[in-house]
N, CA, C and O atoms as a GROMACS GRO file, in nm:
protein
  148
    1UNK      N    1  10.121   6.865  26.336
    1UNK     CA    2  10.106   6.846  26.481
    1UNK      C    3  10.098   6.982  26.550
    1UNK      O    4  10.032   6.998  26.653
    2UNK      N    5  10.165   7.079  26.493
    2UNK     CA    6  10.165   7.212  26.557
    2UNK      C    7  10.025   7.274  26.555
    2UNK      O    8   9.980   7.327  26.656
    3UNK      N    9   9.957   7.268  26.441
    3UNK     CA   10   9.822   7.328  26.433
    3UNK      C   11   9.723   7.252  26.522
    3UNK      O   12   9.632   7.312  26.579
    4UNK      N   13   9.742   7.124  26.534
    4UNK     CA   14   9.653   7.043  26.619
    4UNK      C   15   9.668   7.085  26.764
    4UNK      O   16   9.569   7.102  26.836
    5UNK      N   17   9.792   7.101  26.806
    5UNK     CA   18   9.818   7.140  26.946
    5UNK      C   19   9.757   7.277  26.972
    5UNK      O   20   9.700   7.302  27.078
    6UNK      N   21   9.770   7.367  26.875
    6UNK     CA   22   9.717   7.503  26.892
    6UNK      C   23   9.565   7.497  26.911
    6UNK      O   24   9.509   7.568  26.994
    7UNK      N   25   9.501   7.412  26.834
    7UNK     CA   26   9.354   7.400  26.844
    7UNK      C   27   9.315   7.354  26.984
    7UNK      O   28   9.222   7.407  27.044
    8UNK      N   29   9.385   7.256  27.034
    8UNK     CA   30   9.354   7.202  27.168
    8UNK      C   31   9.376   7.311  27.273
    8UNK      O   32   9.295   7.328  27.364
    9UNK      N   33   9.486   7.384  27.259
    9UNK     CA   34   9.517   7.490  27.357
    9UNK      C   35   9.408   7.598  27.350
    9UNK      O   36   9.363   7.649  27.452
   10UNK      N   37   9.367   7.631  27.227
   10UNK     CA   38   9.264   7.735  27.210
   10UNK      C   39   9.135   7.692  27.279
   10UNK      O   40   9.078   7.767  27.358
   11UNK      N   41   9.089   7.572  27.248
   11UNK     CA   42   8.965   7.523  27.309
   11UNK      C   43   8.978   7.517  27.461
   11UNK      O   44   8.892   7.566  27.533
   12UNK      N   45   9.084   7.457  27.508
   12UNK     CA   46   9.103   7.444  27.654
   12UNK      C   47   9.122   7.581  27.718
   12UNK      O   48   9.068   7.608  27.826
   13UNK      N   49   9.196   7.667  27.651
   13UNK     CA   50   9.221   7.802  27.707
   13UNK      C   51   9.091   7.878  27.723
   13UNK      O   52   9.067   7.940  27.827
   14UNK      N   53   9.007   7.874  27.620
   14UNK     CA   54   8.880   7.949  27.627
   14UNK      C   55   8.792   7.891  27.739
   14UNK      O   56   8.731   7.966  27.815
   15UNK      N   57   8.787   7.758  27.747
   15UNK     CA   58   8.703   7.693  27.849
   15UNK      C   59   8.755   7.728  27.988
   15UNK      O   60   8.678   7.759  28.079
   16UNK      N   61   8.887   7.722  28.004
   16UNK     CA   62   8.947   7.751  28.136
   16UNK      C   63   8.926   7.898  28.170
   16UNK      O   64   8.895   7.933  28.284
   17UNK      N   65   8.942   7.983  28.070
   17UNK     CA   66   8.927   8.128  28.094
   17UNK      C   67   8.784   8.157  28.140
   17UNK      O   68   8.764   8.236  28.232
   18UNK      N   69   8.687   8.094  28.077
   18UNK     CA   70   8.547   8.118  28.116
   18UNK      C   71   8.524   8.075  28.261
   18UNK      O   72   8.459   8.146  28.337
   19UNK      N   73   8.576   7.960  28.297
   19UNK     CA   74   8.556   7.911  28.435
   19UNK      C   75   8.632   8.000  28.533
   19UNK      O   76   8.582   8.033  28.641
   20UNK      N   77   8.753   8.038  28.494
   20UNK     CA   78   8.835   8.122  28.583
   20UNK      C   79   8.775   8.262  28.591
   20UNK      O   80   8.787   8.330  28.694
   21UNK      N   81   8.712   8.306  28.483
   21UNK     CA   82   8.653   8.441  28.481
   21UNK      C   83   8.556   8.455  28.599
   21UNK      O   84   8.547   8.560  28.662
   22UNK      N   85   8.484   8.348  28.626
   22UNK     CA   86   8.388   8.351  28.738
   22UNK      C   87   8.462   8.372  28.870
   22UNK      O   88   8.410   8.433  28.964
   23UNK      N   89   8.583   8.320  28.875
   23UNK     CA   90   8.663   8.331  28.998
   23UNK      C   91   8.737   8.464  29.002
   23UNK      O   92   8.805   8.496  29.101
   24UNK      N   93   8.724   8.543  28.895
   24UNK     CA   94   8.792   8.673  28.892
   24UNK      C   95   8.944   8.653  28.893
   24UNK      O   96   9.017   8.721  28.965
   25UNK      N   97   8.989   8.557  28.812
   25UNK     CA   98   9.135   8.530  28.807
   25UNK      C   99   9.199   8.612  28.695
   25UNK      O  100   9.153   8.606  28.581
   26UNK      N  101   9.302   8.689  28.726
   26UNK     CA  102   9.369   8.772  28.625
   26UNK      C  103   9.462   8.691  28.535
   26UNK      O  104   9.514   8.743  28.437
   27UNK      N  105   9.483   8.565  28.569
   27UNK     CA  106   9.575   8.483  28.488
   27UNK      C  107   9.510   8.441  28.356
   27UNK      O  108   9.575   8.453  28.252
   28UNK      N  109   9.387   8.392  28.355
   28UNK     CA  110   9.322   8.348  28.231
   28UNK      C  111   9.286   8.464  28.139
   28UNK      O  112   9.272   8.444  28.019
   29UNK      N  113   9.272   8.583  28.194
   29UNK     CA  114   9.235   8.699  28.111
   29UNK      C  115   9.338   8.723  28.001
   29UNK      O  116   9.301   8.729  27.884
   30UNK      N  117   9.466   8.736  28.035
   30UNK     CA  118   9.569   8.762  27.934
   30UNK      C  119   9.592   8.641  27.844
   30UNK      O  120   9.635   8.655  27.730
   31UNK      N  121   9.563   8.524  27.894
   31UNK     CA  122   9.582   8.402  27.815
   31UNK      C  123   9.474   8.392  27.707
   31UNK      O  124   9.500   8.343  27.597
   32UNK      N  125   9.355   8.438  27.739
   32UNK     CA  126   9.245   8.429  27.643
   32UNK      C  127   9.264   8.532  27.531
   32UNK      O  128   9.224   8.507  27.417
   33UNK      N  129   9.325   8.645  27.562
   33UNK     CA  130   9.344   8.751  27.461
   33UNK      C  131   9.423   8.698  27.341
   33UNK      O  132   9.375   8.710  27.228
   34UNK      N  133   9.541   8.640  27.362
   34UNK     CA  134   9.621   8.589  27.250
   34UNK      C  135   9.558   8.464  27.188
   34UNK      O  136   9.574   8.439  27.069
   35UNK      N  137   9.488   8.388  27.268
   35UNK     CA  138   9.425   8.265  27.217
   35UNK      C  139   9.313   8.301  27.120
   35UNK      O  140   9.302   8.241  27.013
   36UNK      N  141   9.231   8.398  27.157
   36UNK     CA  142   9.119   8.439  27.072
   36UNK      C  143   9.170   8.494  26.939
   36UNK      O  144   9.110   8.471  26.834
   37UNK      N  145   9.281   8.566  26.944
   37UNK     CA  146   9.335   8.626  26.820
   37UNK      C  147   9.392   8.514  26.734
   37UNK      O  148   9.442   8.540  26.625
   0.00000   0.00000   0.00000
């Protein structure tokens, strides 16, 4: 269940970061860094 949750967070995090990136939000930037790694 832990790996499944991580996958969902990764996918959602990347999608949210991309949308937020357009808004110039500094919150999704740091979240995407650890997610991508």
